[in-house]
C-alpha atoms as one frame of an Amber mdcrd trajectory, in Angstrom:
protein
  90.558  34.997 -44.025  94.303  34.648 -44.234  96.733  35.599 -46.985  98.842
  32.879 -48.589 102.383  34.204 -48.008 103.648  32.623 -51.235 101.156  33.751
 -53.878  99.177  36.390 -51.988  95.768  34.761 -52.450  93.125  35.093 -49.745
  92.538  31.726 -48.085  89.733  30.700 -45.734  91.445  29.352 -42.622  88.672
  26.770 -42.136  88.940  25.265 -45.613  92.570  25.922 -46.583  94.021  22.954
 -48.486  97.325  23.281 -46.616  98.872  24.948 -43.572 102.248  25.150 -41.837
 103.440  26.163 -38.402 106.513  28.392 -38.318 107.948  30.188 -35.305 104.728
  29.775 -33.334 102.408  31.048 -36.070 100.125  29.169 -38.454 100.269  30.044
 -42.153  97.555  28.979 -44.586  98.004  28.136 -48.259  95.801  27.920 -51.325
  97.548  24.757 -52.508 100.070  22.104 -51.470 102.512  23.649 -53.957 102.533
  26.979 -52.130 103.006  25.129 -48.826 106.018  23.239 -50.240 107.603  26.471
 -51.476 107.080  28.098 -48.067 108.388  25.083 -46.139 111.608  25.080 -48.185
 112.399  28.725 -47.370 109.875  30.460 -45.095 112.015  33.529 -44.447 111.987
  34.354 -48.160 108.218  34.729 -48.117 107.889  36.347 -44.702 110.379  39.087
 -45.608 108.305  39.969 -48.645 110.959  39.016 -51.187 109.009  36.071 -52.594
 106.897  36.242 -55.704 103.634  38.121 -55.482 100.868  36.498 -57.438 100.893
  33.254 -59.338 101.280  29.748 -58.023 104.245  27.495 -57.398 103.314  23.870
 -57.750
């Protein structure tokens, strides 16, 4: 299991609806909306300043 860095949901890496590569690491997302938010500003979510909980679609 992986944690969606945008909303904090647990995501199964094998069935995740979306994923992104950033700085040599793969991040998994619960939805395409969370992936879009991450792709626009990954550092925001990796530094822990992004929203915790809820979805961005």
